NUKE-540517 format. One record per atom (N, C-alpha, C): residue in one letter; x, y, z. Coordinates in steps of 0.2 Angstrom, whole numbers, padded with zeros to 4 digits, always signed. Example, Ala and Ser with C-alpha at 12.3 -4.5 7.8 and 13.67 -1.06 7.14 Angstrom:
REM NUKE-540517
A+0066-0028+0039A+0062-0022+0039A+0066-0016+0039S+0064-0011+0035S+0068-0005+0036S+0064+0000+0039
REM end
This chain:
REM NUKE-540517
M+0111-0330+0310M+0117-0325+0309M+0123-0324+0309E+0122-0321+0314E+0126-0315+0319E+0134-0317+0322V+0129-0323+0325V+0136-0330+0325V+0140-0333+0322S+0137-0337+0316S+0138-0342+0313S+0142-0340+0304I+0136-0333+0304I+0140-0333+0296I+0142-0326+0293F+0140-0323+0300F+0143-0314+0297F+0150-0315+0300P+0154-0319+0306P+0162-0320+0305P+0163-0320+0303D+0161-0325+0299D+0166-0331+0293D+0169-0328+0290P+0178-0328+0288P+0182-0326+0284P+0179-0322+0278M+0174-0327+0275M+0172-0326+0268M+0169-0320+0271V+0163-0322+0272V+0158-0318+0273V+0161-0309+0275R+0165-0310+0283R+0170-0305+0284R+0174-0299+0277A+0176-0304+0273A+0178-0301+0267A+0175-0295+0262H+0169-0295+0263H+0166-0289+0259H+0161-0285+0263K+0163-0284+0270K+0162-0279+0274K+0163-0272+0269T+0167-0273+0271T+0169-0263+0266T+0167-0261+0262S+0163-0267+0257S+0160-0266+0249S+0154-0266+0251F+0149-0264+0257F+0144-0263+0259F+0141-0259+0265I+0138-0254+0267I+0135-0250+0273I+0129-0256+0277E+0127-0260+0281E+0125-0261+0283E+0117-0259+0288A+0112-0261+0287A+0108-0255+0290A+0101-0261+0293R+0102-0260+0298R+0097-0265+0302R+0090-0265+0304L+0087-0268+0303L+0078-0265+0304L+0074-0270+0310H+0075-0269+0315H+0072-0275+0321H+0069-0274+0321S+0063-0280+0322S+0054-0277+0323S+0053-0279+0329D+0056-0280+0333D+0054-0283+0340D+0054-0275+0344A+0053-0272+0342A+0055-0264+0347A+0045-0266+0352E+0050-0261+0358E+0046-0262+0363E+0039-0255+0363N+0042-0252+0361N+0039-0246+0358N+0032-0246+0355P+0025-0247+0353P+0021-0248+0348P+0022-0243+0340V+0026-0239+0342V+0025-0234+0338V+0031-0234+0333H+0037-0234+0337H+0042-0236+0336H+0042-0246+0328R+0038-0246+0332R+0035-0254+0330R+0032-0252+0322E+0028-0247+0325E+0025-0246+0318E+0025-0243+0309R+0034-0240+0313R+0038-0232+0310R+0042-0241+0306I+0045-0243+0309I+0051-0249+0309I+0047-0254+0302A+0039-0256+0303A+0036-0261+0300A+0034-0257+0293G+0034-0252+0293G+0031-0247+0284G+0042-0244+0284L+0046-0248+0286L+0051-0244+0284L+0055-0252+0279I+0053-0258+0284I+0056-0263+0281I+0048-0265+0273E+0043-0263+0275E+0039-0263+0269E+0043-0259+0262T+0046-0254+0266T+0046-0249+0262T+0054-0251+0255V+0058-0253+0260V+0064-0255+0258V+0064-0262+0256A+0063-0268+0260A+0062-0274+0259A+0058-0278+0255K+0050-0274+0255K+0046-0276+0251K+0042-0283+0254S+0045-0285+0260S+0044-0291+0263S+0041-0294+0269T+0039-0297+0272T+0038-0297+0280T+0046-0302+0281A+0047-0304+0278A+0050-0310+0276A+0057-0308+0282Q+0058-0314+0289Q+0063-0313+0292Q+0070-0318+0291P+0074-0315+0290P+0077-0310+0290P+0079-0308+0283I+0081-0305+0280I+0081-0303+0274I+0083-0299+0272Y+0089-0297+0267Y+0093-0295+0264Y+0093-0291+0260V+0094-0285+0257V+0093-0281+0251V+0102-0279+0251A+0102-0280+0244A+0108-0274+0238A+0105-0270+0237V+0104-0264+0240V+0102-0257+0236V+0109-0256+0231D+0109-0252+0224D+0114-0245+0221D+0114-0239+0226P+0119-0238+0229P+0118-0230+0232P+0118-0224+0227A+0118-0228+0221A+0119-0219+0217A+0109-0217+0214T+0107-0226+0214T+0099-0224+0212T+0094-0229+0217E+0097-0232+0220E+0092-0234+0226E+0087-0239+0223A+0091-0242+0216A+0087-0248+0215A+0091-0254+0221E+0084-0260+0220E+0089-0264+0220E+0091-0271+0218I+0096-0272+0220I+0103-0276+0216I+0102-0283+0215S+0099-0286+0222S+0100-0292+0225S+0095-0293+0231R+0094-0298+0232R+0091-0299+0240R+0092-0307+0239Y+0091-0308+0246Y+0093-0313+0250Y+0086-0314+0256S+0082-0320+0256S+0077-0323+0261S+0079-0328+0264G+0081-0324+0269G+0082-0332+0277G+0089-0333+0279A+0088-0338+0284A+0093-0337+0285A+0099-0341+0282A+0106-0337+0279A+0108-0344+0276A+0110-0349+0282L+0114-0355+0277L+0114-0361+0279L+0121-0360+0279T+0125-0360+0276T+0131-0359+0276T+0138-0352+0276P+0140-0351+0279P+0145-0345+0275P+0146-0343+0267D+0148-0350+0264D+0147-0350+0257D+0143-0347+0255E+0136-0350+0255E+0130-0343+0252E+0131-0337+0252F+0130-0336+0260F+0129-0330+0260F+0135-0325+0257A+0143-0327+0257A+0148-0322+0254A+0144-0324+0245E+0143-0329+0241E+0141-0329+0237E+0135-0323+0234F+0133-0323+0238F+0125-0317+0238F+0129-0310+0240L+0133-0309+0242L+0138-0304+0245L+0142-0303+0235S+0146-0307+0235S+0150-0306+0230S+0147-0303+0225D+0140-0309+0223D+0134-0306+0216D+0132-0302+0216A+0130-0299+0220A+0129-0289+0222A+0133-0287+0221A+0140-0286+0223A+0146-0282+0222A+0147-0282+0215G+0149-0290+0210G+0148-0289+0204G+0145-0284+0201E+0137-0284+0204E+0133-0281+0203E+0133-0273+0200L+0136-0270+0205L+0139-0265+0208L+0142-0262+0205G+0147-0265+0201G+0152-0263+0199G+0160-0265+0205L+0162-0268+0208L+0165-0271+0214L+0170-0277+0210E+0174-0276+0212E+0180-0281+0208E+0180-0285+0212G+0179-0287+0219G+0185-0290+0224G+0179-0288+0229P+0180-0295+0234P+0181-0290+0241P+0181-0286+0244G+0180-0281+0246G+0182-0274+0250G+0181-0271+0244A+0181-0271+0240A+0184-0265+0234A+0180-0260+0233Q+0179-0255+0230Q+0177-0247+0229Q+0173-0248+0222P+0169-0245+0220P+0165-0245+0217P+0171-0241+0208V+0169-0245+0205V+0172-0244+0199V+0166-0242+0192A+0172-0236+0186A+0169-0232+0184A+0162-0237+0178R+0156-0237+0177R+0152-0244+0173R+0147-0238+0167P+0148-0242+0162P+0146-0236+0158P+0138-0235+0157D+0136-0242+0161D+0127-0237+0163D+0128-0229+0167H+0131-0229+0172H+0130-0223+0175H+0135-0217+0174
REM end
């Protein structure tokens, strides 16, 4: 994903609409590994890797998820675009707009 999907212009166009947080489960320190595993379970509610979860920053509710590696940049860009739409963002890099339900 880091080499073939994230650098793609269609995916990068959404970069400013989201805040990326990574939880790597391969920590050497067992205490860190256990803590990270707990965070992954809390946030992603899955042990699938990789997993991408779009969360509403106002409510912390899950908006959408993408499990597994994307096969094409188009697939991942569509996931980001759909999540942005659910959050009331009107295009790649857009800031939130007023939503009647918030």
